[in-house]
C-alpha positions in Angstrom: 0.0 0.1 -0.1 2.9 2.5 1.0 4.6 1.5 -1.9 1.9 2.1 -4.3 1.3 5.5 -2.7 4.7 6.6 -3.0 4.7 5.3 -6.7 1.5 7.6 -7.1 3.2 10.6 -5.5 6.2 10.2 -7.6 4.1 9.9 -10.9 2.2 13.1 -10.0 5.4 15.0 -9.2 6.4 13.8 -12.7 3.3 14.6 -14.4 2.5 18.1 -13.0 3.1 21.3 -15.0 3.2 25.2 -14.2 -0.4 25.5 -12.8 1.0 24.8 -9.3 -1.1 27.7 -7.9 -4.3 26.7 -9.1 -3.8 23.1 -8.3 -5.2 22.3 -4.7 -2.8 19.2 -4.1 -3.2 19.1 -0.3 0.7 18.8 -0.3 3.3 21.5 0.6 5.3 22.8 -2.4 8.8 23.8 -2.3 10.9 26.3 -4.4 14.2 24.9 -5.2 17.9 26.4 -5.7 20.8 24.2 -6.8 24.4 25.8 -6.2 27.8 24.7 -6.5 29.0 23.5 -3.1 31.6 26.1 -2.5 28.7 28.7 -2.3 26.6 26.3 0.0 27.6 27.6 3.3 27.1 31.4 2.1 23.5 30.7 0.8 22.4 28.8 4.0 23.6 31.7 6.0 21.7 34.1 3.6 18.5 32.0 4.2 19.0 32.0 7.9 19.2 36.0 7.9 16.4 36.5 5.5 13.8 33.7 6.9 10.6 35.0 5.8 11.7 35.2 2.3 13.8 31.7 2.2 12.4 29.5 5.0 14.9 26.5 4.6 13.1 23.0 4.6 16.1 21.1 3.6 19.9 21.0 2.5 20.9 18.2 0.6 24.3 16.7 0.6 26.7 17.2 -2.3 25.3 15.2 -5.3 22.3 14.2 -3.4 19.2 14.0 -5.6 16.9 12.7 -3.4 15.4 14.6 -0.4 14.2 11.9 2.1 12.7 14.5 4.7 10.2 16.1 2.2 9.4 13.2 -0.5 10.3 9.7 -0.9 11.9 8.5 -4.1 12.3 11.9 -5.6 14.8 13.0 -8.1 15.2 16.8 -8.1 16.6 16.5 -11.5 13.2 15.4 -13.1 10.6 16.2 -10.6 9.9 19.8 -11.3 8.2 20.7 -14.7 10.6 23.5 -15.6 13.9 24.7 -14.4 15.8 27.9 -15.1 19.6 27.6 -15.9 22.0 30.3 -14.9 25.6 31.1 -15.8 27.5 33.9 -14.5 24.6 35.7 -13.3 22.7 35.2 -16.4 19.6 33.1 -16.9 20.6 31.2 -20.1 17.7 28.9 -20.8 14.8 26.9 -19.2 14.8 23.2 -19.2 12.4 20.4 -18.4 14.9 18.3 -16.9 18.6 18.6 -15.3 19.3 14.9 -16.0 21.7 15.9 -18.9 24.0 17.7 -16.6 24.8 14.7 -14.5 25.5 12.5 -17.8 26.5 14.7 -20.5 28.3 17.8 -18.9 31.9 16.5 -19.7 32.5 16.5 -16.2 31.7 13.0 -14.6 31.9 14.9 -11.1 29.7 17.8 -12.1 26.6 16.8 -10.1 28.4 15.5 -7.0 29.6 19.3 -6.5 26.2 20.7 -6.5 23.8 21.2 -3.5 20.0 21.5 -3.5 18.1 23.8 -1.2 14.5 23.3 -0.7 12.5 26.5 0.5 9.0 26.9 1.9 6.6 28.3 -0.7 3.4 30.4 -0.4 1.4 28.3 -2.7 1.3 26.2 0.3 -1.2 28.4 2.0 -3.6 29.1 -0.8 -5.8 26.1 -0.1 -6.0 27.4 3.7 -7.2 30.8 2.4 -9.8 29.3 0.2 -11.1 27.1 2.9 -11.2 30.4 5.3 -13.4 32.0 2.7 -10.8 34.4 1.5 -11.0 34.8 -2.4 -7.6 34.0 -4.0 -7.6 36.3 -6.8 -5.0 34.9 -9.0 -6.5 31.3 -8.7 -10.0 33.1 -9.7 -8.3 34.7 -12.6 -6.6 31.5 -13.8 -3.2 33.3 -13.3 0.1 32.7 -11.6 0.6 34.9 -8.7 2.3 38.4 -9.1 5.8 38.7 -8.0 7.8 41.9 -7.6 11.6 43.0 -7.2 11.3 45.6 -4.3 13.6 48.4 -3.1 14.1 46.6 0.1 17.7 45.3 0.5 18.0 41.8 2.0 20.4 41.0 4.8 23.7 39.9 2.9 25.7 36.9 3.7 28.8 36.1 2.1 28.5 36.5 -1.7 24.8 36.8 -1.5 23.2 40.1 -1.5 19.9 41.1 -3.4 16.7 42.9 -3.1 13.5 41.4 -1.6 11.1 40.0 -3.8 7.6 39.8 -2.8 4.4 38.0 -3.8 1.2 40.2 -4.0 -2.5 39.1 -3.5 -5.3 41.4 -3.5 -7.5 41.0 -0.6 -10.8 42.2 0.6 -10.1 44.8 3.4 -12.7 43.3 5.6 -11.0 39.9 5.5 -7.4 41.3 6.4 -7.4 39.6 9.9 -8.4 36.3 8.5 -5.7 36.2 5.9 -3.0 37.5 8.5 -4.0 34.8 11.1 -4.3 32.0 8.5 -0.8 32.7 6.9 0.9 33.4 10.2 0.3 29.8 11.2 2.5 28.7 8.3 6.0 30.3 8.9 7.6 27.8 6.7 5.4 28.9 3.7 6.6 32.6 4.2 4.1 33.1 7.1 2.0 36.5 7.6 2.4 39.3 5.2 5.3 41.7 5.5 3.4 44.7 3.8 -0.1 45.8 3.6 -1.1 48.9 1.6 0.8 51.2 -0.7 3.2 49.4 -3.0 5.3 52.6 -3.2 6.4 52.1 0.2 8.1 48.9 -1.1 9.6 51.0 -4.1 7.2 49.7 -6.3 5.7 52.3 -8.6 3.8 50.0 -11.2 2.3 46.9 -10.1 0.5 46.3 -13.3 3.7 45.0 -14.7 5.1 42.3 -12.3 8.7 41.2 -12.6 7.7 37.6 -12.3 4.4 35.9 -12.6 1.4 37.5 -14.1 -0.6 40.7 -13.5 -3.6 39.9 -11.0 -6.4 42.4 -11.1 -7.7 44.0 -8.0 -11.4 44.0 -7.4 -13.5 46.7 -5.6 -12.7 47.0 -2.0 -9.3 45.0 -2.3 -6.3 45.9 -0.4 -2.8 45.1 -1.8 -1.2 42.5 0.5 2.5 41.4 0.2 4.4 38.2 1.2 8.0 37.6 1.3 8.8 35.4 -1.8 11.2 32.6 -2.5 11.9 34.0 -5.8 14.3 36.3 -3.8 16.6 33.3 -4.1 16.9 33.7 -8.0 17.8 37.4 -7.3 20.6 36.1 -5.1 21.6 33.9 -8.0 21.6 36.9 -10.4 23.8 39.0 -8.2 26.2 36.4 -7.0 26.9 35.2 -10.6 28.0 31.6 -9.7 29.5 29.9 -12.8 26.5 27.7 -13.0 23.4 27.5 -10.8 19.6 26.2 -11.3 16.4 26.9 -9.9 12.8 26.0 -10.3 11.0 28.3 -12.9 8.7 30.8 -11.0 5.4 29.0 -10.5 6.9 25.6 -11.3 7.7 24.1 -7.6 8.7 21.0 -6.2 5.6 18.9 -4.9 6.5 17.3 -1.5 5.0 14.3 0.3 4.4 16.4 3.4 0.5 17.3 4.0 -0.3 21.0 3.7 -2.0 21.0 7.1 -0.5 22.3 10.4 -2.2 19.7 12.3 -0.4 16.7 10.4 3.2 17.9 10.9 5.2 19.2 14.1 4.1 23.0 14.8 7.1 25.0 13.3 8.7 27.9 15.6 9.4 31.1 14.0 13.0 32.5 14.0 12.1 34.1 17.2 11.5 30.6 18.9 7.8 31.9 18.8 4.9 29.1 18.4 2.7 30.6 15.9 -0.3 28.3 17.0 -0.1 30.1 20.4 -3.4 32.4 20.2 -1.8 35.3 21.8 0.8 35.7 19.4 -1.7 35.8 16.5 -1.2 39.2 14.7 -3.9 41.6 14.4 -4.1 44.1 11.4 -4.4 47.9 12.2 -5.0 50.8 9.4 -2.6 53.6 10.5 -2.4 55.7 7.6 -4.7 56.4 4.5 -2.3 58.3 2.6 -0.1 56.4 1.6 -2.2 53.6 2.7 -0.4 51.6 5.4 -1.5 49.0 7.8 0.6 47.3 10.4 0.6 44.1 12.5 1.0 43.3 16.4 0.4 40.3 18.2 -3.1 39.9 20.3 -0.8 40.0 23.3 0.8 43.2 22.5 -2.6 44.8 21.5 -4.1 43.8 24.7 -1.5 45.2 26.7 -1.3 48.5 25.0 -5.2 48.6 25.4 -4.5 48.2 29.1 -2.2 51.1 29.0 -4.9 53.3 27.3 -7.4 52.1 30.3 -5.0 53.4 32.8 -4.3 56.7 31.6 -8.1 57.2 30.9 -8.6 57.4 34.7 -9.7 60.7 35.8 -8.8 61.5 39.5 -8.9 65.3 38.8 -12.6 64.9 37.8 -12.2 66.8 34.6 -14.9 64.5 32.4 -11.8 63.3 30.3 -13.6 59.8 29.7 -16.3 61.5 27.6 -13.4 62.2 24.9 -12.0 58.8 24.7 -11.6 57.0 21.5 -10.6 53.2 21.7 -7.3 52.3 20.2 -5.9 56.0 19.5 -3.0 55.2 21.6 -2.3 51.7 19.6 -2.5 53.4 16.4 -0.3 56.2 17.4 2.4 53.9 18.8 2.3 51.9 15.3 2.8 55.0 13.3 5.4 56.0 15.5 7.2 52.5 15.2 7.1 52.9 11.5 8.3 56.5 11.7 12.0 57.3 11.2 12.0 61.3 12.1 9.6 62.6 14.7 9.0 66.2 15.7 7.5 66.7 19.3 6.1 69.9 20.4 4.7 70.8 23.9 4.2 74.0 26.0 1.1 75.2 27.9 1.5 78.9 29.1 -1.7 78.7 31.1 -0.3 80.7 33.9 -0.2 84.3 31.9 0.3 86.0 35.1 3.6 84.4 35.8 7.0 84.1 34.3 7.6 81.7 33.0 3.8 80.9 32.0 4.1 77.3 31.5 2.7 74.1 33.4 4.3 71.0 34.5 2.2 69.0 32.4 3.6 68.3 29.0 7.3 68.6 29.2 7.9 65.3 31.3 5.5 63.3 28.8 7.4 64.7 25.7 10.7 63.7 27.2 9.6 60.2 28.1 8.7 59.6 24.6 11.4 61.4 23.2 13.8 59.2 25.1 12.3 56.0 24.0 12.3 57.1 20.2 15.8 57.8 20.6 16.5 54.4 22.0 14.9 52.7 19.2 17.0 54.7 16.7 14.6 57.4 15.7 15.8 61.1 14.9 13.9 63.4 17.1 13.5 67.1 17.2 11.6 69.2 19.6 9.4 72.4 18.5 9.0 75.0 20.9 7.9 78.8 21.3 10.7 81.3 20.5 9.9 83.0 24.1 11.3 80.0 26.0 14.3 78.6 23.9 16.9 79.3 26.6 14.7 77.6 29.2 13.8 74.6 27.4 17.5 74.1 26.5 18.5 74.4 29.9 15.7 71.6 30.9 16.9 69.5 28.1 20.7 69.7 29.3 19.6 69.0 32.9 17.4 66.2 31.8 20.5 64.5 30.0 22.7 65.1 32.7 20.5 63.3 35.1 19.9 60.5 32.9 16.3 61.2 32.4 16.9 61.8 28.7 18.9 59.5 26.5 20.6 62.1 24.9 20.3 65.8 23.6 17.4 66.6 21.4 17.5 69.5 18.8 15.3 72.4 19.7 13.7 74.6 16.7 11.0 77.2 16.5 8.4 78.0 14.1 7.1 81.4 13.8 4.8 80.9 10.6 6.0 84.0 8.6 6.2 83.5 4.9 4.3 81.9 2.3 4.4 78.4 2.8 6.5 78.4 5.6 4.8 75.3 7.2 5.6 73.4 4.0 9.1 74.5 3.9 9.5 73.5 7.7 8.2 70.3 7.2 9.9 69.3 4.0 13.2 69.6 2.3 13.2 72.5 -0.3 9.4 72.7 0.3 8.8 69.6 -1.7 5.9 67.6 -0.3 7.6 64.6 -1.5 10.7 64.7 0.5 9.2 65.2 4.3 11.7 65.9 6.8 9.7 64.5 9.7 7.4 61.3 9.0 5.4 62.0 12.4 4.3 65.0 14.3 3.4 64.6 18.2 1.7 67.5 20.2 1.5 66.9 24.0 -0.4 69.4 26.2 0.2 71.9 23.6 -2.2 74.9 23.6 -4.2 74.4 20.5 -5.9 77.1 18.0 -9.6 77.4 18.7 -12.4 78.2 15.9 -11.9 81.8 16.3 -8.2 81.5 15.9 -7.4 82.1 19.5 -5.8 80.0 22.1 -7.6 79.4 25.5 -6.8 77.9 28.7 -9.4 75.9 30.6 -10.7 79.1 32.1 -11.4 80.6 29.0 -8.7 83.4 29.0 -7.2 84.1 25.6 -3.3 83.2 25.8 -2.7 83.8 21.8 0.0 86.3 22.7 2.3 83.5 24.3 1.8 81.1 21.6 3.6 80.7 18.3 1.4 79.2 15.5 2.7 75.6 15.5 -0.8 74.6 15.0 0.0 75.4 11.1 2.5 72.4 11.0 -0.4 70.0 11.8 -2.8 71.6 9.2 0.0 71.3 6.7 0.6 67.7 7.3 -2.8 66.9 6.3 -1.9 67.3 2.8 1.8 65.8 3.0 1.6 62.1 2.2 3.9 60.3 4.6 3.5 62.7 7.5 1.0 61.4 10.6 0.3 63.3 13.5 -0.6 62.6 17.1 -2.4 65.0 20.0 -2.0 64.2 23.5 -4.5 65.9 25.7 -6.8 66.1 28.9 -9.1 68.8 28.5 -9.8 69.3 24.8 -8.0 72.5 24.3 -4.7 70.9 23.3 -3.3 70.9 19.7 -4.6 67.6 18.0 -7.9 67.3 19.9 -9.7 68.9 17.1 -10.4 65.2 16.2 -12.9 65.2 19.0 -13.8 68.8 18.9 -17.7 67.7 18.7 -17.4 66.0 22.1 -15.4 68.7 23.7 -18.0 71.4 22.5 -21.0 69.2 24.0 -19.4 67.8 27.0 -16.4 69.9 28.3 -16.8 73.0 30.4 -16.7 76.2 28.2 -16.2 73.8 25.3 -17.7 75.9 22.6 -15.2 78.6 23.4 -12.1 76.7 24.3 -12.3 73.6 22.0 -9.2 73.4 19.8 -10.1 73.2 16.0 -7.0 71.4 14.8 -7.3 67.8 14.6 -4.3 65.0 14.5 -4.6 61.6 13.0 -4.5 60.2 16.4 -6.0 62.0 19.7 -4.8 60.3 22.9 -7.0 61.4 25.9 -5.5 61.0 29.4 -6.4 62.1 33.0 -3.4 63.9 32.8 -1.3 64.5 29.5 1.9 63.4 30.8 0.5 60.2 31.5 -0.1 59.6 27.7 3.5 60.4 27.0 4.4 57.6 29.4 1.9 55.3 27.6 3.5 56.1 24.3 6.9 55.1 25.6 5.6 51.9 27.1 3.5 51.3 23.9 6.7 51.4 21.7 8.8 49.2 23.9 5.9 46.6 23.6 6.0 46.9 19.9 9.5 46.7 19.6 9.4 43.5 21.9 6.7 42.0 19.9 8.1 39.3 17.3 4.9 40.0 15.1 5.5 43.6 14.9 9.0 43.4 14.4 8.8 40.8 11.7 6.4 43.2 10.0 8.4 46.1 10.6 11.6 44.5 9.2 9.7 42.9 6.2 11.0 39.4 7.6 14.5 40.3 7.2 17.3 40.2 10.0 15.0 39.7 12.8 17.6 39.1 15.7 17.2 41.6 18.7 20.2 41.7 20.7 20.3 41.4 24.7 21.8 44.9 24.6 19.2 46.5 22.6 16.5 44.9 25.0 18.4 46.1 27.9 18.9 49.7 26.5 15.0 49.9 25.7 14.1 48.9 29.1 16.4 51.2 30.9 14.9 54.0 28.7 11.3 53.2 29.9 9.7 56.0 32.0 10.5 55.3 35.9 9.1 57.1 38.9 12.6 58.2 40.0 13.1 59.6 36.4 9.9 61.4 36.3 10.2 62.8 39.8 13.6 64.2 38.6 12.4 65.8 35.6 9.4 67.3 37.6 11.7 68.8 40.3 13.9 70.2 37.6 10.7 72.0 36.2 9.8 73.5 39.7 13.5 74.7 40.0 12.7 76.8 36.6 9.7 78.3 38.1 7.3 76.2 36.2 4.0 75.6 37.9 1.2 73.2 38.3 -1.6 73.6 35.9 -4.9 73.8 37.8 -3.4 75.4 41.0 -0.5 77.3 40.0 1.3 75.9 42.9 5.2 76.0 42.7 5.3 72.3 44.0 5.9 68.7 43.1 2.6 68.3 41.3 0.9 68.2 37.9 -2.6 69.5 37.4 -3.1 69.9 41.2 -2.2 66.3 41.9 0.7 65.5 44.0 3.5 63.3 42.2 3.2 60.9 45.3 1.0 59.0 45.4 -1.2 60.0 42.3 1.4 60.2 39.4 3.9 57.8 40.9 1.2 55.3 41.3 0.2 55.7 37.5 3.6 55.1 36.4 4.1 52.0 38.4 0.8 50.6 37.0 2.1 51.3 33.4 5.3 49.6 34.3 3.5 46.5 35.6 1.2 46.5 32.6 4.2 46.6 30.2 6.3 43.8 31.7 3.3 41.8 33.1 1.1 39.0 31.9 -1.8 39.9 29.3 -4.9 40.9 31.0 -7.7 38.9 30.7 -10.1 41.6 29.8 -8.4 44.4 28.1 
């Protein structure tokens, strides 16, 4: 019986032709690369460094034509319907068999010097997508999948260095989580997507002309979803220029004897040692930008923890009614957008105490510094945008924060006065070119925001416009510049960015019709005290950068190793009770007062640091490091 089965499977391999993706065989398929033995170690290292593109299933011994772990009685020289032949980095022809290279090459030892690599293939999960009710567009259209050479470089190893190749499948937006979860369970078939959204973010200007495969048409409501692709190996061959090499022809894979079912084989771990079948590690998709269109991924565990952070900062011990302005998952979306950003500008400063000098309050700067130090720790560029009136004071505060170890390193301070035509555009973009933004995320935390009448009001309804520079213009201009997203953090509704919830402020907050900020941000984080929002952003960024699902997506499945030094640095740069108490003491020494009471004391918004603020910080850290809450 077993012999008959193996013969039948061998016959199927020999008879199959190019329509692999449309063929729901029920068995895993594999991409194949055949290289000279002297390049084998380099290529294996290349696979390990780029695991999403090149999930290594088996490396043969030199001269081995069979692959016992994957298929009995296989012969790699004949079991693929079409092979590509490469000589010195050029594809010279396609052939239906490699048999002649072991018998007629003129070198009786030719094949004994060749090593075969079998790599996981995304066609292995098409059947699962169909079972989950997801339309597989290329199968519906009777086409091979579309494959593209991106501008994203793979992690090099030895002689191998090339761009990432991706497959694209159009997916209905409403089914993204189903697609992500289904494919995440198959890390040896490229796993979850590495990009969802605008192809230009991968350097792809025209997806109507794929580099490999066929053009697949999008249907109304579809989103472009990209997976790392094994054709990356072909690019590696072309760039390394071996004297001779072979691969499967794109779309013509090797059919194994391994059932295409995660329940039939041992559950594979990801390169981070994560069990993809763990429900808490299942990624969720989240829309973070419409222009350009961009989704991000994070595990259920990380999302639950960030939602717990959001709940903590939403508490309102000052009884200001802030819960009425709450919008679910604004913290999550902001953290995801910041995680994808490379250059962030942060602004703060609310001169509510117009009768004092300085007029600023203690809410805002500590949260801004907490965000800045975590962003710096993650390798982002950070700039602080402040009012001209207090440049010297803010520089002194920054210097003191660095000296005390509260801030990781100095942050440049810049001002914006709004003078001149298109001044906001020129501030935000190199040479005023909207295609070359200088920053990709703007954050305002407890920053006085412009009301509908053009003035700036504190919570008592006093106009403080004479103390505020028009930094709001930057947030307004950012709306029309693709690639710049914005966050506003506030606790009353009169802060920059809270225009997103303006209607709620007008209806539900005291003097809301007068004080409500009219300038929206993409994400409006509401908190009982704005500083808490800054602390939560720092904790949320830490969670995302220690989340394997998010890191894999952020890095396109390339070079996923996080070092112990990085983890230690990120942890060290989280907010802490000691650091926040230190920066508050620094502000008090500069004469900066509590927002609600104008007390020159260790308090923020009338709440003493101990126990109120220190308790919130402690709980945020416990939520960050602790187990996933049962009911986020």
